[in-house]
C-alpha atoms as a printed R data frame, in Angstrom:
    type eleno elety resid chain resno       x       y       z
1   ATOM     1    CA   MET     A     1  99.514 104.519  56.935
2   ATOM     2    CA   GLY     A     2 101.186 101.618  58.717
3   ATOM     3    CA   ILE     A     3 103.592  99.072  57.361
4   ATOM     4    CA   SER     A     4 103.195  95.338  56.999
5   ATOM     5    CA   ASP     A     5 104.575  92.959  59.606
6   ATOM     6    CA   LEU     A     6 106.338  91.205  56.724
7   ATOM     7    CA   ASP     A     7 108.249  94.297  55.572
8   ATOM     8    CA   PRO     A     8 112.026  94.065  56.163
9   ATOM     9    CA   ASP     A     9 112.016  97.158  58.380
10  ATOM    10    CA   ALA     A    10 108.970  96.218  60.404
11  ATOM    11    CA   HIS     A    11 110.840  94.771  63.360
12  ATOM    12    CA   GLY     A    12 113.520  97.409  63.414
13  ATOM    13    CA   ARG     A    13 111.127 100.140  64.480
14  ATOM    14    CA   ARG     A    14 110.896 101.251  68.098
15  ATOM    15    CA   PRO     A    15 107.541 100.200  69.640
16  ATOM    16    CA   TRP     A    16 105.205 103.126  70.396
17  ATOM    17    CA   ASN     A    17 105.089 102.141  74.080
18  ATOM    18    CA   ALA     A    18 108.806 101.421  74.522
19  ATOM    19    CA   GLY     A    19 109.956 102.569  77.935
20  ATOM    20    CA   SER     A    20 106.397 102.992  79.185
21  ATOM    21    CA   MET     A    21 104.717 100.881  81.853
22  ATOM    22    CA   VAL     A    22 101.587  99.203  80.528
23  ATOM    23    CA   GLY     A    23  98.919  97.134  82.223
24  ATOM    24    CA   ALA     A    24  96.656  97.690  85.206
25  ATOM    25    CA   LYS     A    25  97.519 100.480  87.603
26  ATOM    26    CA   ARG     A    26  98.289  99.453  91.172
27  ATOM    27    CA   PRO     A    27  95.759 100.106  93.945
28  ATOM    28    CA   LEU     A    28  96.830 102.340  96.812
29  ATOM    29    CA   LYS     A    29  97.681 100.849 100.179
30  ATOM    30    CA   PRO     A    30  95.981 102.226 103.317
31  ATOM    31    CA   ARG     A    31  99.167 104.081 104.325
32  ATOM    32    CA   ASP     A    32  99.257 105.693 100.860
33  ATOM    33    CA   VAL     A    33  95.643 106.823 101.216
34  ATOM    34    CA   TRP     A    34  96.376 108.516 104.530
35  ATOM    35    CA   ALA     A    35  99.618 110.017 103.218
36  ATOM    36    CA   ILE     A    36  97.717 111.661 100.355
37  ATOM    37    CA   ARG     A    37  95.019 112.890 102.736
38  ATOM    38    CA   PHE     A    38  97.673 114.409 105.001
39  ATOM    39    CA   TYR     A    39  99.344 116.096 102.027
40  ATOM    40    CA   LEU     A    40  96.087 117.588 100.783
41  ATOM    41    CA   ASP     A    41  95.078 118.781 104.250
42  ATOM    42    CA   GLU     A    42  98.514 120.270 104.892
43  ATOM    43    CA   HIS     A    43  98.281 122.294 101.679
44  ATOM    44    CA   ARG     A    44  94.635 123.217 102.312
45  ATOM    45    CA   ARG     A    45  93.462 121.598  99.083
46  ATOM    46    CA   LEU     A    46  89.817 121.311 100.083
47  ATOM    47    CA   ARG     A    47  88.483 120.515  96.612
48  ATOM    48    CA   ASP     A    48  91.152 117.894  95.956
49  ATOM    49    CA   ARG     A    49  90.600 116.249  99.327
50  ATOM    50    CA   ALA     A    50  86.867 115.976  98.622
51  ATOM    51    CA   LEU     A    51  87.581 114.631  95.123
52  ATOM    52    CA   PHE     A    52  90.054 112.069  96.462
53  ATOM    53    CA   ASP     A    53  87.725 110.816  99.212
54  ATOM    54    CA   LEU     A    54  84.808 110.581  96.787
55  ATOM    55    CA   ALA     A    55  86.931 108.593  94.320
56  ATOM    56    CA   ILE     A    56  88.062 106.134  97.018
57  ATOM    57    CA   ASP     A    57  84.584 105.478  98.418
58  ATOM    58    CA   SER     A    58  82.608 105.537  95.168
59  ATOM    59    CA   LYS     A    59  84.943 103.175  93.265
60  ATOM    60    CA   LEU     A    60  83.761 104.928  90.090
61  ATOM    61    CA   ARG     A    61  85.573 105.541  86.830
62  ATOM    62    CA   GLY     A    62  86.991 109.025  86.411
63  ATOM    63    CA   CYS     A    63  84.442 109.894  83.699
64  ATOM    64    CA   ASP     A    64  81.613 109.208  86.170
65  ATOM    65    CA   ILE     A    65  83.191 111.056  89.105
66  ATOM    66    CA   VAL     A    66  83.753 114.325  87.255
67  ATOM    67    CA   ARG     A    67  80.153 114.328  85.952
68  ATOM    68    CA   MET     A    68  78.536 113.879  89.349
69  ATOM    69    CA   LYS     A    69  76.192 116.644  90.438
70  ATOM    70    CA   ILE     A    70  75.537 118.020  93.893
71  ATOM    71    CA   GLY     A    71  72.078 116.444  93.923
72  ATOM    72    CA   ASP     A    72  73.650 112.994  93.459
73  ATOM    73    CA   ILE     A    73  75.226 113.065  96.915
74  ATOM    74    CA   ALA     A    74  73.471 115.804  98.909
75  ATOM    75    CA   VAL     A    75  69.988 116.178 100.346
76  ATOM    76    CA   GLY     A    76  68.635 118.714 102.836
77  ATOM    77    CA   GLY     A    77  72.028 120.292 103.462
78  ATOM    78    CA   ALA     A    78  73.660 116.951 104.332
79  ATOM    79    CA   ILE     A    79  75.674 114.334 102.462
80  ATOM    80    CA   ARG     A    80  73.953 111.025 101.824
81  ATOM    81    CA   ASN     A    81  75.290 107.843 103.418
82  ATOM    82    CA   ARG     A    82  74.625 106.069 100.113
83  ATOM    83    CA   ALA     A    83  74.312 107.364  96.586
84  ATOM    84    CA   THR     A    84  73.471 105.944  93.164
85  ATOM    85    CA   VAL     A    85  74.750 107.088  89.784
86  ATOM    86    CA   MET     A    86  74.321 105.887  86.215
87  ATOM    87    CA   GLN     A    87  77.612 104.704  84.754
88  ATOM    88    CA   GLN     A    88  78.508 106.342  81.470
89  ATOM    89    CA   LYS     A    89  80.275 103.271  80.078
90  ATOM    90    CA   THR     A    90  77.752 100.559  80.924
91  ATOM    91    CA   LYS     A    91  74.566 102.657  81.223
92  ATOM    92    CA   ARG     A    92  73.863 100.698  84.407
93  ATOM    93    CA   PRO     A    93  73.194 102.214  87.845
94  ATOM    94    CA   VAL     A    94  75.649 101.527  90.630
95  ATOM    95    CA   GLN     A    95  75.244 102.279  94.323
96  ATOM    96    CA   PHE     A    96  78.069 103.207  96.671
97  ATOM    97    CA   GLU     A    97  78.636 104.199 100.267
98  ATOM    98    CA   LEU     A    98  80.050 107.466 101.568
99  ATOM    99    CA   MET     A    99  81.979 107.034 104.794
100 ATOM   100    CA   THR     A   100  82.495 109.637 107.506
101 ATOM   101    CA   GLU     A   101  85.745 111.029 106.050
102 ATOM   102    CA   ALA     A   102  84.186 111.531 102.634
103 ATOM   103    CA   ARG     A   103  80.953 113.024 103.997
104 ATOM   104    CA   GLN     A   104  82.856 115.560 106.083
105 ATOM   105    CA   THR     A   105  85.192 116.690 103.316
106 ATOM   106    CA   LEU     A   106  82.435 116.778 100.691
107 ATOM   107    CA   LEU     A   107  80.194 118.864 102.964
108 ATOM   108    CA   ALA     A   108  83.053 121.282 103.676
109 ATOM   109    CA   TRP     A   109  83.761 121.578  99.955
110 ATOM   110    CA   LEU     A   110  80.118 122.112  98.967
111 ATOM   111    CA   ASN     A   111  79.684 124.772 101.661
112 ATOM   112    CA   ARG     A   112  82.676 126.533 100.116
113 ATOM   113    CA   ARG     A   113  81.646 125.872  96.525
114 ATOM   114    CA   GLY     A   114  77.973 126.815  96.797
115 ATOM   115    CA   GLY     A   115  75.665 126.125  93.873
116 ATOM   116    CA   SER     A   116  72.408 124.297  93.273
117 ATOM   117    CA   MET     A   117  71.550 120.605  93.188
118 ATOM   118    CA   ALA     A   118  71.861 120.648  89.378
119 ATOM   119    CA   ASP     A   119  75.447 121.944  89.433
120 ATOM   120    CA   PHE     A   120  78.500 119.735  89.073
121 ATOM   121    CA   ILE     A   121  80.316 118.938  92.309
122 ATOM   122    CA   PHE     A   122  83.667 119.792  90.775
123 ATOM   123    CA   PRO     A   123  83.331 122.640  88.255
124 ATOM   124    CA   SER     A   124  85.761 123.315  85.442
125 ATOM   125    CA   ARG     A   125  88.265 126.121  85.885
126 ATOM   126    CA   VAL     A   126  87.695 127.157  82.266
127 ATOM   127    CA   ASN     A   127  83.900 126.953  82.143
128 ATOM   128    CA   TYR     A   128  82.329 127.235  85.576
129 ATOM   129    CA   MET     A   129  79.076 125.763  84.264
130 ATOM   130    CA   GLY     A   130  80.949 122.689  83.049
131 ATOM   131    CA   HIS     A   131  82.676 119.969  85.029
132 ATOM   132    CA   LEU     A   132  86.282 119.149  85.776
133 ATOM   133    CA   SER     A   133  87.757 117.280  82.812
134 ATOM   134    CA   THR     A   134  88.963 113.700  83.030
135 ATOM   135    CA   ARG     A   135  92.363 114.900  81.786
136 ATOM   136    CA   GLN     A   136  92.648 117.387  84.648
137 ATOM   137    CA   TYR     A   137  91.506 114.710  87.096
138 ATOM   138    CA   ALA     A   138  94.287 112.429  85.828
139 ATOM   139    CA   ARG     A   139  96.829 115.231  86.242
140 ATOM   140    CA   LEU     A   140  95.687 115.776  89.813
141 ATOM   141    CA   VAL     A   141  96.056 112.081  90.639
142 ATOM   142    CA   ASP     A   142  99.591 112.130  89.214
143 ATOM   143    CA   GLU     A   143 100.382 115.120  91.410
144 ATOM   144    CA   TRP     A   144  98.976 113.490  94.544
145 ATOM   145    CA   VAL     A   145 100.794 110.186  94.186
146 ATOM   146    CA   GLY     A   146 104.035 111.908  93.215
147 ATOM   147    CA   ALA     A   147 103.818 114.207  96.234
148 ATOM   148    CA   VAL     A   148 103.867 111.235  98.639
149 ATOM   149    CA   GLY     A   149 106.780 109.524  96.920
150 ATOM   150    CA   LEU     A   150 104.960 107.002  94.727
151 ATOM   151    CA   ASN     A   151 105.913 106.277  91.120
152 ATOM   152    CA   VAL     A   152 103.433 108.192  88.959
153 ATOM   153    CA   HIS     A   153 103.858 105.609  86.173
154 ATOM   154    CA   GLU     A   154 102.514 102.850  88.422
155 ATOM   155    CA   TYR     A   155  99.389 104.678  89.563
156 ATOM   156    CA   GLY     A   156  96.510 106.489  87.926
157 ATOM   157    CA   THR     A   157  92.820 107.269  88.254
158 ATOM   158    CA   HIS     A   158  91.997 103.557  88.139
159 ATOM   159    CA   SER     A   159  94.209 103.092  91.195
160 ATOM   160    CA   LEU     A   160  91.630 105.037  93.187
161 ATOM   161    CA   ARG     A   161  88.810 102.945  91.690
162 ATOM   162    CA   ARG     A   162  90.619  99.714  92.586
163 ATOM   163    CA   THR     A   163  91.838 100.647  96.073
164 ATOM   164    CA   LYS     A   164  88.809  99.912  98.233
165 ATOM   165    CA   ALA     A   165  87.664  97.047  96.002
166 ATOM   166    CA   SER     A   166  91.050  95.345  96.425
167 ATOM   167    CA   LEU     A   167  90.961  95.759 100.207
168 ATOM   168    CA   ILE     A   168  87.433  94.326 100.408
169 ATOM   169    CA   TYR     A   169  88.418  91.372  98.236
170 ATOM   170    CA   LYS     A   170  91.483  90.614 100.350
171 ATOM   171    CA   ALA     A   171  89.365  90.736 103.500
172 ATOM   172    CA   THR     A   172  86.434  88.674 102.230
173 ATOM   173    CA   GLY     A   173  87.333  86.882  99.012
174 ATOM   174    CA   ASN     A   174  83.809  87.726  97.810
175 ATOM   175    CA   LEU     A   175  84.076  88.323  94.065
176 ATOM   176    CA   ARG     A   176  80.323  88.715  93.618
177 ATOM   177    CA   ALA     A   177  80.280  91.597  96.115
178 ATOM   178    CA   ILE     A   178  83.144  93.309  94.279
179 ATOM   179    CA   GLN     A   179  81.358  92.829  90.956
180 ATOM   180    CA   ILE     A   180  78.313  94.632  92.342
181 ATOM   181    CA   LEU     A   181  80.366  97.431  93.902
182 ATOM   182    CA   LEU     A   182  82.307  98.076  90.693
183 ATOM   183    CA   GLY     A   183  79.201  97.829  88.522
184 ATOM   184    CA   HIS     A   184  80.648  95.114  86.291
185 ATOM   185    CA   SER     A   185  78.141  93.249  84.118
186 ATOM   186    CA   ASN     A   186  80.322  90.118  83.992
187 ATOM   187    CA   ILE     A   187  82.209  88.568  86.894
188 ATOM   188    CA   GLU     A   188  85.041  87.654  84.509
189 ATOM   189    CA   ASN     A   189  85.688  91.382  84.158
190 ATOM   190    CA   THR     A   190  85.990  91.599  87.938
191 ATOM   191    CA   VAL     A   191  88.447  88.709  88.013
192 ATOM   192    CA   ARG     A   192  90.643  90.391  85.425
193 ATOM   193    CA   TYR     A   193  90.271  93.792  87.051
194 ATOM   194    CA   LEU     A   194  91.448  92.562  90.433
195 ATOM   195    CA   GLY     A   195  94.188  90.436  88.909
196 ATOM   196    CA   VAL     A   196  92.914  87.320  90.666
197 ATOM   197    CA   ASP     A   197  95.134  84.324  89.951
198 ATOM   198    CA   ILE     A   198  95.607  80.748  91.143
199 ATOM   199    CA   ASP     A   199  97.688  81.863  94.137
200 ATOM   200    CA   ASP     A   200  94.807  84.029  95.345
201 ATOM   201    CA   ALA     A   201  92.389  81.132  94.962
202 ATOM   202    CA   ILE     A   202  94.652  78.733  96.872
203 ATOM   203    CA   THR     A   203  95.251  81.285  99.630
204 ATOM   204    CA   LEU     A   204  91.491  81.620 100.111
205 ATOM   205    CA   ALA     A   205  91.092  77.856 100.116
206 ATOM   206    CA   GLU     A   206  93.808  77.477 102.760
207 ATOM   207    CA   ARG     A   207  91.739  79.602 105.162
208 ATOM   208    CA   THR     A   208  89.056  76.898 105.243
209 ATOM   209    CA   GLU     A   209  89.509  73.587 107.043
210 ATOM   210    CA   ILE     A   210  87.028  70.718 107.034
């Protein structure tokens, strides 16, 4: 049981998150993306490279990525240019693109992995019929970012979800497009997710002269 805020000792206790970084995880920069790709290729981590590229392009939450099945992205021995999945959190479908890098690494991984259209893209090491766990996915992301010299406390699985969305927003300023790509039901969620503030709004306004 907890204690009351009015108890004499209440404010003498160490907060549960003392010393930890809280708040939104930072998106990766393009140079970070390529550094991680180089690291994974150098160490011949075919599965991890496919997982990383899929996470960047899909902009999905970790719980949705690990549950994706081969049939979600593959057809006729090729990787789709676009795919659609049902989000576990919102129960809403979201469509995403798969660029050349992702299609190549995913195809190489699936050729190595084998399996049917009903199988998970990334199987569990414990139960081959199951999927990679979100906990293991988070551990992998920590390993990747740490390997290229980034602070593991500043990045996480949501960093991969935010990376491409942040780059698109900076290039276009189109919040509605980002809302659709992230599968948010409310644009206010997108604003908070991207960390849009008054400086961002003014910067966009300064690009337009009348």
